[in-house]
Every structure is written in C-alpha cells, then in structure tokens.
Backbone as CSV, one residue per row, in Angstrom:
resi,resn,N_x,N_y,N_z,CA_x,CA_y,CA_z,C_x,C_y,C_z
1,UNK,-10.421,-18.208,8.756,-9.887,-17.084,8.038,-10.773,-16.805,6.820
2,UNK,-10.701,-15.592,6.327,-11.489,-15.197,5.184,-10.588,-14.595,4.109
3,UNK,-10.536,-15.214,2.919,-9.725,-14.711,1.832,-10.535,-13.755,0.982
4,UNK,-9.837,-12.808,0.361,-10.503,-11.842,-0.495,-9.722,-11.629,-1.789
5,UNK,-10.450,-11.318,-2.842,-9.844,-11.001,-4.140,-10.657,-9.842,-4.704
6,UNK,-9.992,-8.727,-4.986,-10.683,-7.539,-5.435,-10.008,-7.053,-6.712
7,UNK,-10.813,-6.680,-7.706,-10.320,-6.074,-8.938,-11.065,-4.754,-9.122
8,UNK,-10.313,-3.682,-9.227,-10.896,-2.347,-9.381,-10.232,-1.673,-10.586
9,UNK,-11.042,-0.960,-11.379,-10.523,-0.214,-12.528,-10.976,1.247,-12.400
10,UNK,-10.007,2.133,-12.645,-10.272,3.579,-12.620,-9.989,4.124,-14.006
11,UNK,-10.953,4.800,-14.616,-10.740,5.478,-15.887,-10.466,6.944,-15.589
12,UNK,-9.391,7.453,-16.164,-8.931,8.802,-15.851,-8.827,9.627,-17.117
13,UNK,-9.351,10.837,-17.066,-9.297,11.749,-18.219,-7.978,12.510,-18.216
14,UNK,-6.904,11.751,-18.304,-5.572,12.338,-18.341,-4.671,11.374,-19.134
15,UNK,-3.667,11.915,-19.803,-2.760,11.037,-20.549,-2.063,10.025,-19.641
16,UNK,-1.733,8.875,-20.194,-1.071,7.822,-19.445,0.187,8.345,-18.758
17,UNK,1.024,9.095,-19.441,2.269,9.574,-18.863,2.028,10.455,-17.650
18,UNK,0.980,11.272,-17.688,0.644,12.142,-16.547,0.138,11.297,-15.364
19,UNK,-0.712,10.323,-15.672,-1.237,9.454,-14.602,-0.107,8.690,-13.939
20,UNK,0.780,8.090,-14.737,1.898,7.331,-14.184,2.807,8.220,-13.340
21,UNK,3.166,9.392,-13.858,4.049,10.303,-13.137,3.422,10.740,-11.812
22,UNK,2.143,11.074,-11.836,1.453,11.509,-10.627,1.392,10.376,-9.592
23,UNK,1.123,9.171,-10.059,1.004,8.023,-9.125,2.356,7.645,-8.522
24,UNK,3.420,7.794,-9.260,4.722,7.318,-8.761,5.614,8.437,-8.218
25,UNK,5.329,9.664,-8.530,6.136,10.776,-8.053,6.176,10.861,-6.538
26,UNK,5.064,10.554,-5.910,4.992,10.622,-4.435,5.828,9.537,-3.778
27,UNK,6.349,8.610,-4.556,7.102,7.479,-3.996,8.596,7.790,-3.883
28,UNK,8.929,9.033,-3.740,10.316,9.416,-3.460,10.311,10.218,-2.166
29,UNK,11.232,9.971,-1.276,11.233,10.668,0.003,11.313,12.180,-0.086
30,UNK,11.777,12.725,-1.224,11.887,14.169,-1.342,10.774,14.782,-2.182
31,UNK,9.729,14.025,-2.479,8.613,14.565,-3.264,7.945,15.683,-2.486
32,UNK,7.380,16.635,-3.219,6.763,17.764,-2.539,5.294,17.906,-2.952
33,UNK,4.452,17.133,-2.303,3.014,17.226,-2.551,2.291,16.857,-1.278
34,UNK,1.112,17.394,-1.108,0.236,16.995,0.007,0.802,17.289,1.377
35,UNK,1.448,16.313,2.007,1.879,16.472,3.385,3.232,17.158,3.514
36,UNK,3.786,17.642,2.403,5.093,18.286,2.477,6.218,17.314,2.160
37,UNK,5.995,16.018,2.392,7.014,15.039,2.026,6.543,14.152,0.892
38,UNK,5.364,14.422,0.355,4.850,13.681,-0.783,4.019,12.453,-0.388
39,UNK,3.909,12.162,0.884,3.227,10.947,1.302,1.963,11.267,2.091
40,UNK,1.065,10.336,2.069,-0.200,10.508,2.812,0.098,10.549,4.303
41,UNK,-0.758,11.213,5.080,-0.584,11.185,6.539,-0.564,9.734,7.024
42,UNK,0.324,9.445,7.937,0.442,8.095,8.470,1.389,7.183,7.705
43,UNK,1.962,7.675,6.590,2.900,6.888,5.795,4.331,7.361,6.088
44,UNK,5.062,6.560,6.804,6.466,6.887,7.126,7.371,6.038,6.227
45,UNK,8.253,6.711,5.474,9.206,5.979,4.626,10.295,5.416,5.528
46,UNK,10.472,4.097,5.505,11.521,3.494,6.336,12.667,2.950,5.497
47,UNK,12.449,2.779,4.202,13.525,2.347,3.303,13.175,2.797,1.891
48,UNK,14.206,3.253,1.171,13.987,3.661,-0.219,15.162,3.179,-1.027
49,UNK,14.874,2.444,-2.091,15.893,1.893,-2.981,15.580,2.405,-4.387
50,UNK,16.069,3.611,-4.750,15.721,4.186,-6.046,16.279,3.388,-7.227
51,UNK,17.378,2.704,-7.049,17.958,1.922,-8.167,17.044,0.776,-8.568
52,UNK,16.319,0.214,-7.605,15.413,-0.904,-7.905,13.940,-0.494,-7.812
53,UNK,13.677,0.822,-7.768,12.310,1.340,-7.708,11.474,0.715,-6.602
54,UNK,12.055,0.655,-5.377,11.347,0.071,-4.231,11.292,1.077,-3.110
55,UNK,10.162,1.066,-2.418,10.000,1.908,-1.242,9.246,1.106,-0.192
56,UNK,9.660,1.238,1.064,8.984,0.527,2.157,8.430,1.568,3.130
57,UNK,7.172,1.393,3.459,6.501,2.300,4.367,6.110,1.588,5.648
58,UNK,6.043,2.351,6.741,5.312,1.947,7.938,4.073,2.804,7.936
59,UNK,2.929,2.177,7.905,1.652,2.875,7.738,0.834,2.721,8.994
60,UNK,0.294,3.828,9.473,-0.647,3.835,10.597,-1.909,4.502,10.111
61,UNK,-3.032,3.764,10.178,-4.287,4.292,9.663,-4.887,5.269,10.666
62,UNK,-5.829,6.043,10.166,-6.615,6.916,11.016,-7.503,6.021,11.865
63,UNK,-7.730,6.349,13.134,-8.564,5.471,13.981,-9.935,5.202,13.328
64,UNK,-10.397,3.960,13.480,-11.692,3.605,12.903,-12.817,4.037,13.846
65,UNK,-14.045,3.703,13.523,-15.206,4.107,14.330,-15.155,3.624,15.757
66,UNK,-14.473,2.517,16.028,-14.346,1.994,17.390,-13.145,2.573,18.139
67,UNK,-12.373,3.407,17.460,-11.239,4.055,18.122,-9.868,3.581,17.730
68,UNK,-9.606,2.258,17.584,-8.247,1.850,17.287,-7.814,2.126,15.860
69,UNK,-6.535,2.296,15.671,-5.985,2.407,14.327,-5.144,1.159,14.062
70,UNK,-4.878,0.903,12.807,-4.075,-0.254,12.425,-2.710,0.212,11.988
71,UNK,-1.735,-0.623,12.213,-0.377,-0.309,11.788,0.182,-1.516,11.035
72,UNK,0.886,-1.254,9.959,1.477,-2.323,9.171,2.586,-1.790,8.291
73,UNK,3.276,-2.657,7.609,4.343,-2.307,6.691,3.905,-2.642,5.279
74,UNK,4.390,-1.882,4.290,4.106,-2.166,2.897,5.356,-1.859,2.072
75,UNK,5.721,-2.796,1.200,6.829,-2.594,0.283,6.250,-2.532,-1.115
76,UNK,6.528,-1.419,-1.809,5.999,-1.197,-3.159,7.159,-1.159,-4.137
77,UNK,7.034,-1.955,-5.192,8.045,-1.995,-6.260,7.370,-1.576,-7.561
78,UNK,8.022,-0.728,-8.338,7.454,-0.307,-9.604,8.354,-0.742,-10.754
79,UNK,7.718,-1.017,-11.891,8.416,-1.333,-13.135,8.064,-0.212,-14.103
80,UNK,9.015,0.687,-14.317,8.769,1.872,-15.142,8.450,1.484,-16.583
81,UNK,9.187,0.549,-17.144,8.981,0.167,-18.561,7.605,-0.440,-18.760
82,UNK,7.142,-1.272,-17.835,5.843,-1.922,-17.958,4.697,-1.103,-17.363
83,UNK,5.028,-0.047,-16.640,4.061,0.793,-15.936,3.177,-0.063,-15.014
84,UNK,3.840,-0.820,-14.155,3.153,-1.671,-13.172,3.769,-1.444,-11.802
85,UNK,3.039,-1.862,-10.774,3.545,-1.776,-9.417,3.017,-2.982,-8.649
86,UNK,3.823,-3.461,-7.709,3.424,-4.555,-6.827,3.656,-4.118,-5.393
87,UNK,2.744,-4.490,-4.507,2.892,-4.173,-3.095,2.614,-5.408,-2.257
88,UNK,3.454,-5.581,-1.244,3.247,-6.645,-0.277,3.119,-5.989,1.079
89,UNK,2.095,-6.371,1.819,1.898,-5.826,3.162,2.138,-6.893,4.211
90,UNK,2.654,-6.481,5.369,2.886,-7.401,6.478,2.920,-6.617,7.786
91,UNK,2.874,-7.354,8.884,3.005,-6.749,10.188,1.685,-6.341,10.844
92,UNK,0.562,-6.855,10.313,-0.730,-6.580,10.897,-1.405,-7.916,11.186
93,UNK,-1.685,-8.154,12.433,-2.248,-9.453,12.847,-3.612,-9.727,12.240
94,UNK,-4.267,-8.726,11.678,-5.582,-8.922,11.070,-5.503,-9.563,9.688
95,UNK,-4.307,-9.611,9.117,-4.123,-10.182,7.788,-3.069,-11.266,7.810
96,UNK,-3.420,-12.425,7.244,-2.423,-13.503,7.094,-1.473,-13.107,5.977
97,UNK,-1.986,-12.448,4.910,-1.155,-11.936,3.825,-1.933,-10.842,3.102
98,UNK,-1.207,-10.035,2.347,-1.819,-8.942,1.576,-0.889,-8.609,0.423
99,UNK,-1.418,-8.723,-0.790,-0.667,-8.405,-2.010,-1.544,-7.556,-2.911
100,UNK,-0.944,-6.618,-3.645,-1.683,-5.819,-4.609,-0.829,-5.589,-5.846
101,UNK,-1.495,-5.473,-6.984,-0.835,-5.242,-8.270,-1.573,-4.091,-8.948
102,UNK,-0.823,-3.130,-9.506,-1.412,-2.034,-10.253,-0.851,-2.086,-11.674
103,UNK,-1.739,-1.839,-12.632,-1.342,-1.773,-14.038,-1.888,-0.490,-14.600
104,UNK,-1.007,0.307,-15.201,-1.375,1.602,-15.786,-1.322,1.459,-17.306
105,UNK,-2.463,1.712,-17.979,-2.531,1.630,-19.422,-3.254,2.855,-19.957
106,UNK,-3.099,3.109,-21.262,-3.823,4.220,-21.847,-3.121,4.788,-23.048
107,UNK,-3.450,6.051,-23.316,-2.953,6.746,-24.496,-2.630,8.201,-24.118
108,UNK,-2.449,9.017,-25.151,-2.179,10.439,-24.931,-3.423,11.191,-24.474
109,UNK,-4.595,10.550,-24.582,-5.846,11.218,-24.216,-6.396,10.782,-22.850
110,UNK,-6.272,9.488,-22.555,-6.906,8.965,-21.340,-6.104,7.767,-20.828
111,UNK,-6.369,7.402,-19.590,-5.644,6.266,-18.992,-6.556,5.490,-18.075
112,UNK,-6.073,4.301,-17.709,-6.798,3.428,-16.798,-5.821,2.849,-15.811
113,UNK,-6.243,2.791,-14.547,-5.491,2.093,-13.511,-6.299,0.867,-13.128
114,UNK,-5.673,-0.280,-13.198,-6.318,-1.531,-12.772,-5.569,-2.010,-11.541
115,UNK,-6.304,-2.269,-10.473,-5.718,-2.757,-9.230,-6.327,-4.126,-8.902
116,UNK,-5.452,-5.082,-8.638,-5.877,-6.421,-8.207,-5.285,-6.639,-6.825
117,UNK,-6.125,-6.933,-5.846,-5.649,-7.151,-4.481,-6.101,-8.519,-3.991
118,UNK,-5.193,-9.235,-3.379,-5.473,-10.542,-2.769,-5.027,-10.463,-1.310
119,UNK,-5.867,-10.978,-0.412,-5.546,-10.922,0.990,-6.317,-12.002,1.724
120,UNK,-5.894,-12.267,2.951,-6.636,-13.169,3.801,-6.676,-12.582,5.196
121,UNK,-7.882,-12.407,5.710,-8.062,-11.876,7.050,-7.947,-13.001,8.037
122,UNK,-7.385,-12.712,9.195,-7.279,-13.711,10.243,-8.636,-13.886,10.927
123,UNK,-8.715,-14.790,11.853,-10.009,-15.140,12.451,-10.569,-14.112,13.384
124,UNK,-9.786,-13.123,13.775,-10.338,-12.074,14.628,-9.674,-10.749,14.325
125,UNK,-10.393,-9.682,14.541,-9.843,-8.356,14.376,-9.225,-7.927,15.693
126,UNK,-8.376,-6.912,15.638,-7.625,-6.483,16.821,-8.534,-6.135,17.987
127,UNK,-9.674,-5.499,17.714,-10.552,-5.107,18.816,-11.506,-6.236,19.227
128,UNK,-11.352,-7.436,18.652,-12.166,-8.579,19.008,-11.313,-9.734,19.522
129,UNK,-10.113,-9.432,20.042,-9.222,-10.476,20.544,-9.835,-11.169,21.741
130,UNK,-9.783,-12.492,21.760,-10.263,-13.208,22.952,-9.408,-12.825,24.168
131,UNK,-10.025,-12.871,25.317,-9.323,-12.494,26.554,-8.108,-13.372,26.793
132,UNK,-8.143,-14.639,26.363,-7.025,-15.566,26.616,-6.045,-15.646,25.424
133,UNK,-6.142,-14.676,24.483,-5.261,-14.693,23.308,-3.811,-14.471,23.734
134,UNK,-2.912,-15.057,22.972,-1.474,-14.874,23.243,-1.112,-13.416,23.039
135,UNK,-0.068,-12.955,23.691,0.347,-11.556,23.503,0.679,-11.291,22.045
136,UNK,0.472,-10.069,21.604,0.786,-9.680,20.236,2.297,-9.689,20.057
137,UNK,2.757,-10.225,18.913,4.197,-10.242,18.681,4.697,-8.820,18.340
138,UNK,5.931,-8.554,18.643,6.551,-7.294,18.269,7.344,-7.536,17.008
139,UNK,7.085,-6.720,15.991,7.748,-6.863,14.715,9.077,-6.107,14.745
140,UNK,10.139,-6.764,14.433,11.452,-6.143,14.311,11.908,-6.346,12.872
141,UNK,12.288,-5.282,12.206,12.665,-5.399,10.806,14.088,-4.920,10.629
142,UNK,14.882,-5.672,9.917,16.261,-5.297,9.639,16.386,-5.104,8.138
143,UNK,16.952,-4.011,7.732,17.127,-3.734,6.299,18.568,-3.869,5.935
C-alpha cells in the first residue's frame, strides 16, 4: 500500500466571510448554483443533517483516460464557529482510508483555504485487478 499526505494552501482575493459562505453554501440540498442543485456533477446527496452541519455524498467521477470512473462516499462536517471542515471518504477499493481537513482563515480583505489530506492507496487500482482477485464487495449503507 502507498500512504499519502498532502497540504495545499489557496490565497483568495475575497473576504473570509465571502469565501466561507461560497464554500459551504453548496452543501445544502436546495442550493442553487452550477448544476441546479448546488453540487458538482456526479455528487448525489444521500443524507443531510443541517442541525449538525453534516452532508453525505455518493460521488462518481468522470471516466479517466482508461475509461473507468470511480465511485465512493464522502461525509463532510463543518464547524461554522471555527470555519473548518472535515471529510471522510469510503467505499472505494482503491483507498484503504481517506480523510481531509479544511481551514478557512483571513480578514475583510483576503482569505486563505488550507487543505490537509491523508490517504492510503491499496495495492492495486480498479483497472489493474489480478485475474484471480476476489469479487468486489457491494457496499450497503444504512442511515
């Protein structure tokens, strides 16, 4: 397996409040931006808990250069007071685990988004499965 740790920072020429609102507004099932439902193509909302600022998606990526697309689940929780978000991904055999953290900081003039992601890739990708590999498990989720 191969573990990864990524830290990315984005500097934005917009006030912190605008950056935070824009980043989190799309996380409501009735948001009206982009795809008409506020979510990126391939992001299906399967659970929304507005009281605890949590949303769960089923995500299907655009097919890669070899043709297949990936499908997985992601649960995102936001902390409005701290202006942070945490995401846990699961349901994709290519990853043993996947976690991400976002921190929004700044002022009335500019803002920064810091993203820290930790993950571990499994020993083979979906399109490189050995011929004798066990069948892929079916994920069943109960909310």
